C-alpha positions as CSV (number, residue, x, y, z in Angstrom):
1,Q,-8.3,3.7,-15.8
2,V,-6.0,0.9,-14.7
3,Q,-6.3,0.0,-11.0
4,L,-3.9,-1.9,-8.8
5,V,-5.3,-5.1,-7.2
6,E,-5.5,-5.3,-3.4
7,S,-6.2,-8.1,-1.0
8,G,-6.1,-8.9,2.7
9,G,-8.4,-6.5,4.5
10,G,-10.9,-7.4,7.1
11,L,-12.0,-7.3,10.7
12,V,-9.5,-8.0,13.5
13,Q,-9.4,-7.6,17.3
14,P,-7.0,-5.0,18.9
15,G,-3.5,-6.4,19.2
16,G,-4.1,-8.7,16.2
17,S,-2.4,-8.8,12.8
18,L,-3.3,-8.5,9.1
19,R,-1.4,-8.7,5.9
20,L,-2.3,-6.6,2.9
21,S,-1.0,-7.4,-0.6
22,C,-1.0,-5.2,-3.7
23,G,0.0,-5.9,-7.3
24,A,-0.4,-4.7,-10.8
25,P,-2.7,-6.6,-13.2
26,G,-1.4,-7.9,-16.5
27,N,1.6,-6.0,-18.0
28,I,0.7,-2.4,-17.1
29,F,4.3,-2.0,-15.8
30,T,6.5,-2.6,-18.9
31,R,10.0,-1.8,-20.0
32,N,8.7,1.7,-20.8
33,T,7.9,2.3,-17.1
34,I,10.0,2.7,-14.0
35,I,8.3,2.1,-10.7
36,N,9.7,4.8,-8.4
37,S,7.8,3.5,-5.4
38,M,4.9,1.3,-4.2
39,G,3.1,1.5,-1.0
40,W,0.0,2.2,1.1
41,Y,-2.1,5.2,2.2
42,R,-5.2,5.1,4.3
43,V,-8.3,7.2,5.0
44,P,-9.6,6.8,8.5
45,P,-13.3,7.6,9.1
46,G,-13.9,11.4,9.0
47,K,-10.2,12.1,8.3
48,Q,-7.9,12.9,5.4
49,R,-5.7,10.5,3.6
50,E,-2.4,9.7,5.3
51,L,0.8,7.9,4.5
52,V,1.1,4.4,5.9
53,A,4.3,3.0,4.2
54,L,6.3,3.3,1.0
55,L,8.9,1.1,-0.6
56,S,11.2,2.8,-3.1
57,D,13.0,1.3,-6.0
58,N,16.2,1.5,-4.1
59,D,14.6,-0.5,-1.2
60,S,14.4,2.5,1.1
61,T,11.3,2.6,3.2
62,N,9.2,5.4,4.7
63,Y,6.5,4.9,7.4
64,G,3.9,7.1,8.9
65,D,4.7,8.1,12.4
66,S,1.7,6.3,13.9
67,V,2.6,2.9,12.4
68,K,6.4,2.8,12.9
69,C,7.6,-0.3,14.6
70,R,4.2,-2.0,14.1
71,F,3.9,-2.2,10.3
72,T,6.4,-3.6,7.8
73,I,6.4,-3.1,4.1
74,S,8.2,-5.6,1.8
75,R,8.3,-6.8,-1.8
76,G,5.9,-9.5,-2.6
77,S,6.8,-12.9,-4.0
78,A,5.6,-11.9,-7.5
79,E,7.1,-9.1,-9.6
80,N,5.7,-5.6,-9.0
81,T,3.9,-6.5,-5.8
82,V,4.2,-5.2,-2.2
83,D,3.0,-6.6,1.1
84,L,2.1,-4.8,4.2
85,Q,2.4,-6.7,7.5
86,M,0.4,-5.0,10.2
87,D,1.0,-6.1,13.8
88,S,-0.2,-4.9,17.1
89,L,-3.2,-3.3,15.4
90,K,-5.2,-0.6,17.3
91,P,-8.7,0.7,16.8
92,E,-7.2,3.9,15.4
93,D,-5.8,1.9,12.5
94,T,-9.3,1.4,11.2
95,A,-9.5,2.9,7.7
96,V,-9.8,2.2,4.1
97,Y,-6.3,1.3,2.9
98,Y,-5.3,2.2,-0.7
99,C,-2.3,0.8,-2.6
100,N,-0.3,3.3,-4.6
101,A,2.3,3.1,-7.3
102,N,4.5,6.1,-8.4
103,V,5.5,5.3,-12.0
104,H,7.7,7.1,-14.5
105,V,6.7,6.6,-18.1
106,V,10.0,6.9,-20.0
107,S,8.7,7.5,-23.5
108,L,6.6,10.4,-22.3
109,N,9.0,11.6,-19.6
110,L,6.3,12.0,-17.1
111,T,5.4,10.6,-13.7
112,T,1.9,9.2,-12.9
113,F,0.2,7.5,-10.1
114,Y,-1.8,4.3,-10.0
115,W,-4.2,3.5,-7.2
116,G,-6.2,0.5,-6.0
117,P,-9.9,0.6,-5.2
118,G,-9.2,0.4,-1.4
119,T,-9.6,-2.4,1.1
120,Q,-11.4,-1.9,4.5
121,V,-9.4,-2.7,7.7
122,T,-11.5,-2.6,10.9
123,V,-9.9,-3.1,14.3
124,S,-12.5,-3.7,16.9
125,S,-13.4,-6.0,19.8
């Protein structure tokens, strides 16, 4: 199972910032695939998975209510990469963050999802 590659998690104090990056290894995204969206979800301790931010192929963005105006998703410098800038971090942002790609495989006419292994973000003083 191909996994996306994540980086940038860690420990930060409340009010601080972190930047997460996500990309696809090798050539898993080919001319036979269309990336509908890439983005981030998170799983806080003891809670269910929730949307953080998504960036669609038409450059539209979608943010979870709890991170609006604090987090910014953007395309990375390399092809098929996305970055998540997280500012004004709060203890409740503590979670495992998972990168996600929604991909349409043209030859099979199906849509599938790729995930990263997750990166821990801890906001604590």
